N, C-alpha and C positions, 0 to 999 in steps of 0.2 A: 702317628697320632699327633694332634696339635692341641696343646693346652691353652685355653683362651686367656689364661692369666700369665703365660710365658711371654709377655710383651710389655713395653712401656705403657702403663695405663694413661699417662698424660698424652701419649701419641694418639690414643683413641679420641680424646676430646679435640685434639688439634685437627685430626681428619674430619670429625664431625663438623667442626667449625668451617673448615675449607669447603666441604659439601654444601653446607648451608649458604655460604656466600655465593658459590657458583649457581645454585638453584634459586637464589633469592628467598630462602626460607629461614625461619628462626632456628637457632641452635636447638631449642627444646623440641621442635618437630622432628629433627634428624635423630636426636638421641632417643626420643620415644619410639621411632621406627626401629632402631637397633634393639631396644629393649623387647619390642614385640617379636622381632625375628628370633632373638635368643630364647624367648619363652617357648616358641614353636619347637626349636631344636631341643630344648630341655625336656619337653613332654615326650619326645621320641626316645630320650635316654632314661628318664625317671618314671615313665609310665604316664598314662592318660589321666593326669590329675591337674589341679589348678596350681599353676606356677607363677610366681611373681619375680620378675627380674628388675633390679634397680641399678643404675649406673650413677655414681657420684659426679655431679656436674663440674666439680672443681678438680678432683683427683683422678677421675676415670675408673675408680675401683668398681668392679662388678659384684653384686650380691645376688645370689639365687636362693629363693625360699619356696617351700611348699606351703600352700594355704590350707589351714585346718579349721574346721568349723566346730565350735564348742556346742555340745548337746547334753541333755539330761542323762543321769546315770541309768535310768530305766528306758532309755531310748531303744526302740525296736524298729528294724527296717520295715516291718509289716505294720507298724502302728499307724493309725489314721487320726486325724484331728489335731496333729501337731502344728505349731505356729510357723515353722520354717518351710518354705516352698520346696517341693520335691526336687525341682530342677537345681536349686541351690545345693541341696544335699548331694546330688549326683556329681557335682563339680569339685567338691572338697573332700579331703580326708576328714574323718570324724574323730573328735577327741571328747571323752566324757568329762563332765564338769569337775568331778572329784580329782581326776588326774591333772587337769589344767590348773586347779587351785594350788597344787603342790609347788608350781613355779611362779604363779602370779595370784596374789590374794584379791586383785581388783577384777579379775575376769569374770564374765557372766555368760549365761547361755545365749547363743546367737552371735557371739564375738568371733572374729576371724583371727587366728593365730598364725604367725609366720615361723615355719620351722626351717632353719638354715640347712642348705644342702652343700655337699662337697663340691670343689671346683669341677667344672665340666670339661671332659676330654671329648673332642669330636674328630671324626675322620674327615677326609677330603670332601666326600660327596655331601656330608651334612653341612660342612662349612660353606660349600658352594650354594646349597639350598638356602642357608641363612643369608648369604650375600644377595641372592636373587630376591628374597622376601624384603630385604632392606631397600633394594632398588625399586621394587613394586610399591612399597609403602611411601617412599620418597616421591615417586612419580605421581601417586594419588594425591598427596599433599600439595605437590607442585601444580597439579591441575586445578585443585581447589583454590590455590592462591591466584592462579591466572583468571579463574572465573570471577573471583571477588574483585580483581584489579580491572577487568574489562567489561563487566556486566553493566557498568555505567558509562562506558565509553563507546557504545553503539552510535555510529554516525560520525566518529572522529576519523581524522587522517593519521595514519601510522606509517612508520618506516621500519624496514627490516632487511634481512639478508637471506637469500635462498639457502635453506638448510639441506633440502633434498627435493627431487622431482619424482612424482609417483604418477605414471600414466598421464603425463602432461599437466597434471595438477601439481601445485607447488606448496610445500610446507615452508613457512617463512619463520625465521628466528626474530622475534620482536623483543630484543634485549632480554633474553632469558625465557620468554614465553613463546609458545608455538601458535602461529596462525595458519589457517588452511585456505588457500586460494584455489578454488576448483577451476577446472579448465573452462567451464561455461561462464565463469566470471572474469576471464582474461580477455583482452582485446584481440580480435581476430588477426592472426599473423604474427603476434609477438611470441618470442621464445625465451624462456628463462633458463639459465644455467647455474650450477653451484657457485655460491658466493656472489651472485649478482645482487645489486641493491634494488629493493622493491618499495614502491610507494602505493598504498592501497587505503580503501575505506573500510572500517569495521561495519560490516553489514548486519551481523547477528552473532550473538553469544548464547549458546544453548547447551543443555545437558544431553550428552549422547551416552550410549551403552558403555562406551570405552572411557567415559568421563567428560568433563566440560570441554567444549570445542569453540574456537574463535574463527568465525567464517569471514573472509575478506572479499572484496569486490573491487574491480577496476572498470566496470561497465555501467555502473549506476549513475543516475543523474546527480546524486549527492556527491560522488567522487569528483566530478567536474566542477560542481559548485565549490568544493573545498579547494581545488586547484586555483580557482579564480580568487579566492580569499588569500591564498598563499602568495600568488604572483602579483596581485594588483592591490596596492596599498589602500586605494580609495574604496575597494570592496571590503577589505579587512576592517577599515575604520567605519564603515557603514555610510559613507558619503554616496557611494554607488551601490545600488541593490540589484541582486539577480532576482527578477520577478518571475521568470518562467524559463524552462529549459527542456529541450527535446533532443534525444540522442539516438543515432544509429552507430553504436560503438565500433570504432576503428574506421569508419567511413565518413560520416558527416554529422554535425550537430548545429542547432540553432539556440542562441542564448539571448533572452530579452533582458535588457538592463535599463535602469532608470535612476535619476537623481533628482531630489527635490531642490538642490541647490542649482539655481539658474546659471551660475558662473562655471558649472562643471559640465563638460561634454562626456556623458557616460560611455558612449561608444568609443570615443577617442581615448579615454582613460584606460579602457580595457585593451585596446589594440596596442597602445604605446607608440613611442617614436619609432618610425620605420618598422612597426609591427613586432618589436622585440618582445613585449609582454605576452601577446597572444601566441607568438612562435614558441616560447618556452613551454606553454601548455600543449601546443600541438606536438612538440617533440616528445613530451611525457606520454601523450596518448597515441604514440606510434603512427604519427602522421595524419591523425583524424582532422578533417577540415572543420573549421568553426565559423559560422556566420554570427556575428554579434549584431543584434538589431535593437532599435530604440523601442522601448515599451511605451504604450500610451493607454490611458484609461478610456480613450475613445476607441471602441472596438473596430470601427472602419479603418482608422489610421493604423492601429496595431496590426491588423491583418494585412494591410498594404505593405507595411515594413516586414512582416514575417514572410511573405511570398517572394521577397527579393531573391534573385536579381531581376525577376520579371516585373514589367511595369503594369499597373492597373488602370483601366479606363473607368470602370464603374464597380461599386460595391453594393450588392443587394443582400440585405440581412433579413432572415426569417426567424423571429424570436420564438415562435411557437414551437418549432422543431430544432432550434439552436443550430441552424445551418446558414452558411454564407455562400453566395454565388459571386464569383469574381469574373468580370469581363476584362479580357486582356487583348492587346493586338493579335490579330490572327496568326502572325509569324512567331509569336512568343508563347503560344499555347503549350508547346512541348517544353519550353524552358521553365514555364511556371509549374508544370507537372513534375519535371525532372526525370532522371533515369530511373526506370522501374517505379515511377511515382514517388521517389524519395522526397523531393522538395515539397510537394503538396502535403505529403503525409506528416513530415516534420512540422510544417506550418500549422497544420491542423492540431497536432499534439501541443504545440506551443501556445496556441490561442485557446484551445479547449472546445472548439466548435468544429463541426463538419464543414468542409470546403469543397466547392465544385468550381471548376474553371471552364469557361467557354470563350471562344474568339469573338471579337467585336462584329465580324461579318455574320457569324452564326447567330449572335444575339440580335442583330438587326433584322435578320430573316424571321427569327422567332417572334420578335416584337411586332413586325408587320403582320405575321399570321395571327397573333393574338389580338391585334387591333382589328383586323378584318373579322375575326370570329366574334369579338365582342360587339362590333358595330352591327353584325347580323341580327342580334337580339333586338335592337331598336328599329332596324330597317324592316324586319318581319312583323314586329309587334306594333309599330306606330305608323307604318307605311310612309317612311321618310326616305330621302336620298342617303346613299352610303356615306357621303362626306359629313353629313350631320351626325350620323351614328359614330363615326370615327372621332369627331370633335368631342362628343359626349364621353367616349371611352378615354380619350386623352386627358380629360378633365376629372377622371376619377369615377365616373358613373359606370357601375357594373350591372345594373338591372333597371327594369322599368319601375320597380318599387322605389329605388333610390331617386329617380326623377320625380315620382309622385310625392315624395316626402319633402323635397326642398321647396324654398320660396321662389317666386318669379324673379326676384332680384338676383338670386344665385345663378340663374340661368342666363340673364341678361349680361352678367359679368364676363361671360365667355365671349371672346373676340368673334365678331361676325353674327352674334345673336342679338336681335332687338326685343323690345317688350312684346310685339305681336307674335313673333316666333315662339317666345317663352310661353305665352298664354296658350298658344295652340298646342305646343308640346305637352304642357300640363293637362290640357283637356283630353288629348289623345291617350295620355298615360292613364288618366282616371277611367276613361271609357274601356281601355284594354283590361285593366284590373277588374272592372265590374263584370265584363263579359266572362273573364276567367273564373270569377267567383260564382257566377250563375251556372257555368258549366260544372264546376266542382259540386255545387249544391245539388244539381240534377243528378250527378253521378252518385252522391251520397244516398239518394233515395233508393237506389238499387242495391246498396251495400249493407243495408240493415244496421246501421251504426246506432249505438245507444245515444239517446238525447243528452244524457249526463256528460258524455264525452264532448259534445258540442258546447257545453257550458264551461269547460275548463278554461282557465286564463291562458293568455299568451298564444294559444294555438290558432293558426289561420285555417281557413276551409281546405286549402291545398295540403296542409300538413296532415289534417285529419284523413283526407282521401288516401294519402301515402300510407298512413298507419293502417287504414282499413284494407288496402290492397295487400298488406303483409299479415293480415289476420288479426290485427289489434283493433277490436271494435267495441270493447266494453271497459268499464272502469277497472274491473279485475285484471284485464289484459295489460292496461297501462300501469297499474299498481305493481305488477310483477316484474316490470322493466327496471334496468339500472340506467344511468346517464349514458354510458358508452353504447349500450344496446339501442337506446333511443336514436343516437347519432347514426348508428349503422343502418337503421330503418329509414331515417329521414336525413340523409347526409347533407342536404342543402338547406336545412332549416336555419332561419335567421334568428335563432334564440341563443342566449348565453347559457352556460352550464348551470348558473344559479337559477335561471328561469325554468330550465328543464327539470332541475331538482324540485322547484316549487310545484310544477305540474304533477310530478310523480308523488310527492308528499301529499298534495291535495287529494289525489285519487286514492291513496292508501287511507286517508282519513275518512273519506266517504264510504269506503267499503269496510271500515271498522278495523283495519290492521294496525293502526296506531292510535 
């Protein structure tokens, strides 16, 4: 048997203080954990009653008391309507008020009295259980401390030492706190062993069933950005800014940097003399290759820098779908795309737009085909030579309607076109459009279209014919459409979304829906 009082009480406080320092906890937290453990042990010895254990913080003297609840003299366990909750009654020994007043004249019903208990003797198994409970409570408090310390440090760079490796995932000692580095957040190919130093980014701090957990990462873009701040003074000071970053962890990355100071070369500052600065980052990232590119607010220039090392002949930007087409020398197409499409994928991620790459020979062939196809519209519609059609297409005319809308002077401005040719082209365009309108009107007669539809604003006769061919022949039919449905039915309509919205709104007004 082991008597809990048969040791130096001051030693208890010294041990508690040592544990508190090791775990980064307050002495009060550790002592309270010991008190809770002793209360559990005491209940197993003195019966399932409410026990209060107190440890003097200066002397280490342990006091064990049973908590007694003061009740009226006429108290009955079967009585109802009393003011003291039943659950409180169940936890305490009951003392009638008349007996309590014999020892304390100030006591009243509902007070809690502490009845001293004799020193506690425990066997080995009970002492072991108490030790485990203390360890459990201290661990819980330690996790709470870690959570409070790291919940506001998400996104920070931290340093630690490998504490243990569990199925290739790593538990890191962060100066007394534990961080968890999952295998999927480690760089491909790197291996950690016990006591290895680890540098990582605090990705998330969250509450798990086992308690608060600190999740680390070495594959995030944020981790690389933090390394740039650490290794490059200009980035740390804000003279150079990391504008965008794309990573294929362990393989290759692209980092776009910029400086508002014209006297600073942002790319050179990041690479360093003989590449020393960037090499330090590469070493930390297990040999990951890093392309440092110059950021530019001009999208065309930025994408040219991003696709390096390939050279770019032409940049074609489609803002409607946020897609960029890059024309590169034919022999550099594979270089621009990269192994397994890595270079173009990282460049696309860096710029934030989709990127397509074609060779200049392919682009020339396609351009010639588009030129010939576009010229055919004018050759067939205006009965002109193909060279005239190609000249019109090369000047930006895509339809006969475009030619009809412009002034004669705009046509004579084209090399090789005089006023006589311009007037003749305008005449033929007007005649062609009139013929097509008459044909469309003739077709409408057989389609039974509502006259109200014909009166709607912005709609051309050809548009109405297309709607009728799809079964849209009345005001109610148009009123039931949305803008996208209208575009699906008339994909080549020369109207803006605002104009189509006005058409649909007007039709809904006329049928009384709004």
